[in-house]
C-alpha positions in Angstrom: -7.3 1.6 13.6 -5.9 4.7 12.1 -7.2 8.2 12.2 -8.1 10.1 9.1 -4.9 12.1 9.3 -2.7 9.0 9.4 -4.6 7.4 6.5 -4.5 10.7 4.6 -0.7 10.9 4.9 -0.4 7.3 3.5 -3.0 8.1 0.8 -1.0 11.3 -0.3 2.2 9.3 -0.3 0.8 6.7 -2.7 -0.9 9.2 -4.9 2.2 11.3 -5.2 4.5 8.3 -5.7 2.0 6.7 -8.2 1.7 9.8 -10.4 5.5 10.4 -10.5 6.1 6.7 -11.2 3.5 6.9 -14.0 5.3 9.9 -15.5 8.7 8.1 -15.2 7.5 4.8 -16.8 5.5 6.6 -19.5 8.7 8.4 -20.3 10.6 5.1 -20.4 7.9 3.8 -22.8 8.4 6.8 -25.0 12.2 6.3 -24.9 11.7 2.6 -26.0 9.5 3.7 -28.8 12.2 6.2 -29.9 14.7 3.3 -29.9 12.4 1.6 -32.3 11.8 4.7 -34.4 15.5 5.5 -34.7 16.4 1.8 -35.3 18.9 1.9 -32.3 21.1 -1.2 -32.7 21.8 -1.4 -29.0 18.0 -2.1 -28.6 16.8 -3.7 -31.8 19.7 -6.0 -32.9 18.8 -9.7 -32.5 21.7 -10.1 -30.1 19.9 -7.6 -27.8 16.6 -9.5 -27.6 17.1 -9.9 -23.9 17.5 -6.1 -23.4 14.4 -5.4 -25.4 12.3 -7.9 -23.5 13.5 -6.9 -20.0 13.2 -3.2 -20.7 9.7 -3.7 -22.1 8.8 -5.7 -18.9 10.2 -2.9 -16.8 8.0 -0.4 -18.5 4.9 -2.6 -18.3 5.4 -3.6 -14.7 6.3 -0.1 -13.6 3.3 1.4 -15.3 1.0 -1.2 -13.7 2.4 -0.6 -10.3 2.2 3.1 -10.6 -1.5 2.8 -11.4 -1.9 0.3 -8.4 -0.3 3.0 -6.1 -2.8 5.6 -7.4 -5.7 3.3 -6.8 -4.5 2.3 -3.4 -4.3 6.0 -2.5 -7.8 6.5 -3.6 -9.0 3.4 -1.7 -7.4 4.9 1.5 -9.3 8.1 0.9 -12.6 6.1 0.6 -11.9 3.7 3.5 -9.8 5.5 6.1 -10.1 2.8 8.8 -7.1 0.6 7.9 -5.3 -0.7 11.0 -2.0 1.3 11.6 0.2 -1.8 11.7 -1.3 -3.3 8.5 -1.2 0.1 6.7 2.5 0.5 7.4 3.2 -3.0 6.2 1.0 -2.7 3.1 2.5 0.7 2.2 6.1 -0.5 2.6 5.4 -3.7 0.6 3.7 -1.9 -2.2 6.4 0.8 -2.5 9.1 -1.8 -2.3 7.4 -3.9 -5.0 7.1 -0.7 -7.2 10.8 -0.2 -7.1 12.1 -3.8 -7.1 9.9 -5.4 -9.8 10.5 -2.9 -12.6 14.0 -2.0 -11.4 15.0 -5.7 -11.5 13.8 -6.0 -15.1 15.5 -2.8 -16.1 18.8 -3.7 -14.5 18.6 -7.2 -15.9 18.7 -5.6 -19.4 21.5 -3.2 -18.8 24.1 -6.0 -19.0 23.3 -9.5 -20.0 25.1 -12.7 -20.8 24.5 -15.0 -23.8 20.8 -14.2 -23.8 20.4 -14.4 -20.0 19.5 -11.2 -18.1 22.0 -9.7 -15.8 22.1 -10.1 -12.0 19.6 -7.2 -11.5 16.8 -9.6 -12.5 17.3 -11.3 -9.1 15.3 -8.3 -7.6 12.2 -9.4 -9.6 11.1 -12.3 -7.4 11.4 -10.2 -4.2 9.4 -7.5 -5.8 6.8 -10.0 -7.0 6.4 -11.5 -3.5 6.0 -8.0 -2.0 3.4 -7.1 -4.7 1.3 -10.2 -4.1 1.7 -9.9 -0.4 0.4 -6.3 -0.5 -2.5 -7.2 -2.7 -3.5 -10.0 -0.3 -3.2 -7.7 2.7 -5.3 -5.0 1.0 -8.0 -7.6 0.2 -7.9 -8.9 3.8 -8.1 -5.4 5.2 -11.0 -4.4 3.0 -12.8 -7.7 3.9 -12.4 -6.8 7.6 -13.7 -3.3 7.0 -16.7 -4.8 5.2 -17.5 -7.1 8.1 -18.1 -4.5 10.7 -15.2 -2.0 11.1 -17.0 0.3 8.6 -20.2 -0.1 6.7 -19.6 1.9 3.6 -16.9 4.0 1.9 -16.3 7.4 3.6 -18.8 6.7 6.5 -17.9 8.6 9.6 -15.8 11.2 7.9 -16.5 14.9 7.5 -16.7 15.8 3.9 
């Protein structure tokens, strides 16, 4: 099990990362809207459908993962008794997914070939596996906490 200080460090990391990622991907969304508003051909032309789709997917997945990081940081504050080994693995997987999944979509739209995304899209499956793995590990860890490692959120902590 971790101590409150170890868990707090991971919680702060995910809260900080999540809010900055949310700012970055909201900005990307604003940029994509500007491309629409200014009728940017490099984004709106029919020949650039692949770019428009992959960049929209990068924005959507990045925003979702930013929020998931924020929620995970809040969960760690509420239930500080995650095991150290699992917490390191979950944290690394979630952060990796948060970079690989939207990054792969974005890079796939930077250069593309005859309607197929560029090689950057090969990062997407790795990010998806990390994301699903982190979700499963979080669910397992919360299940273990509910079965005896801790009775309720925040119990045993000084507030």
